[in-house]
C-alpha positions in Angstrom: 0.0 0.0 0.0 1.3 3.5 -0.9 2.1 5.5 2.2 3.8 8.7 1.0 4.9 10.3 -2.3 7.1 13.4 -2.1 10.1 15.2 -3.5 13.3 14.9 -1.5 16.5 16.7 -2.5 15.3 17.0 -6.1 14.4 13.3 -6.4 11.2 11.3 -6.3 10.7 9.6 -2.9 8.0 7.0 -2.5 7.3 5.2 0.7 5.2 2.0 1.0 3.4 0.6 4.0 4.1 -3.0 3.0 6.1 -5.9 4.3 9.5 -6.3 2.5 8.4 -9.2 0.3 8.1 -10.0 -3.4 5.3 -7.4 -3.8 7.4 -4.7 -2.2 10.3 -5.5 -4.5 7.9 -5.3 -7.5 6.6 -1.9 -6.4 10.2 -0.6 -5.8 11.2 -1.7 -9.3 8.2 0.2 -10.8 9.1 3.4 -8.9 12.8 3.1 -9.7 12.0 2.7 -13.4 9.8 5.9 -13.3 12.2 7.9 -11.1 15.4 7.4 -13.1 14.2 9.4 -16.2 12.5 12.0 -13.9 15.8 12.6 -12.0 17.1 14.7 -14.9 14.0 16.9 -15.6 13.2 20.4 -14.3 10.5 20.3 -11.7 8.8 23.3 -13.2 8.8 22.9 -17.0 10.0 19.4 -17.7 13.1 20.5 -19.6 16.5 19.0 -18.8 17.4 20.1 -15.3 20.1 19.8 -12.7 20.2 20.1 -9.0 20.2 23.7 -7.8 20.6 25.0 -4.3 19.2 28.4 -3.1 21.1 30.7 -0.8 18.7 29.5 2.0 19.7 25.9 1.4 16.7 24.5 -0.4 17.4 22.1 -3.2 15.4 21.7 -6.4 16.0 20.1 -9.8 15.6 23.0 -12.3 16.7 24.1 -15.7 18.7 27.3 -15.9 15.7 29.4 -17.0 13.5 28.2 -14.2 16.3 28.6 -11.6 16.8 32.2 -12.7 13.0 32.9 -12.8 12.6 31.6 -9.2 14.6 34.6 -8.0 15.8 32.8 -4.9 19.5 32.8 -5.7 19.5 29.2 -7.0 22.9 28.0 -8.2 23.7 24.8 -9.9 25.6 22.4 -7.7 28.7 20.9 -9.1 27.4 17.4 -8.4 24.7 15.5 -6.6 27.3 14.5 -4.1 28.0 18.1 -3.1 24.2 18.7 -2.7 23.9 15.6 -0.5 26.8 16.7 1.6 25.2 20.1 2.1 21.9 18.5 3.0 23.7 16.3 5.5 25.3 19.3 7.2 21.9 21.1 7.4 20.3 18.0 8.9 23.0 17.6 11.5 22.7 21.3 12.4 18.9 20.9 12.7 19.3 17.8 14.9 21.7 19.6 17.2 19.3 22.5 17.5 16.5 20.1 18.3 18.5 18.3 21.0 19.4 21.7 22.5 15.8 22.9 22.5 14.4 19.7 24.0 17.0 19.7 26.7 15.9 23.1 28.0 13.4 23.3 30.8 9.8 23.8 29.5 9.6 27.3 30.9 12.7 28.5 29.1 11.8 27.0 25.7 11.0 29.6 23.0 7.3 29.7 22.1 6.5 28.7 18.5 
């Protein structure tokens, strides 16, 4: 059963609520076959695209025209590996902030 479909770091991410059996493997193969061609397309217009990172750290797969039109300071990353390393650093910083905030006494925590 399909649990979640989303975009993660410019790639299709599909989650299943299924036991890891033969049916799960069949579903993963179908998703993989669909995701591979899509991994090189602009999210906005469908033209050839590459991973771009904004100055705020968000990552999207865009063509150069859509990256410029977004006006969020998107720049093409030199490789998917560079983007994944940046996302890992951001995730580690977020986890450290979460640990710090949850360790504070309830009265001193910032109000959302």
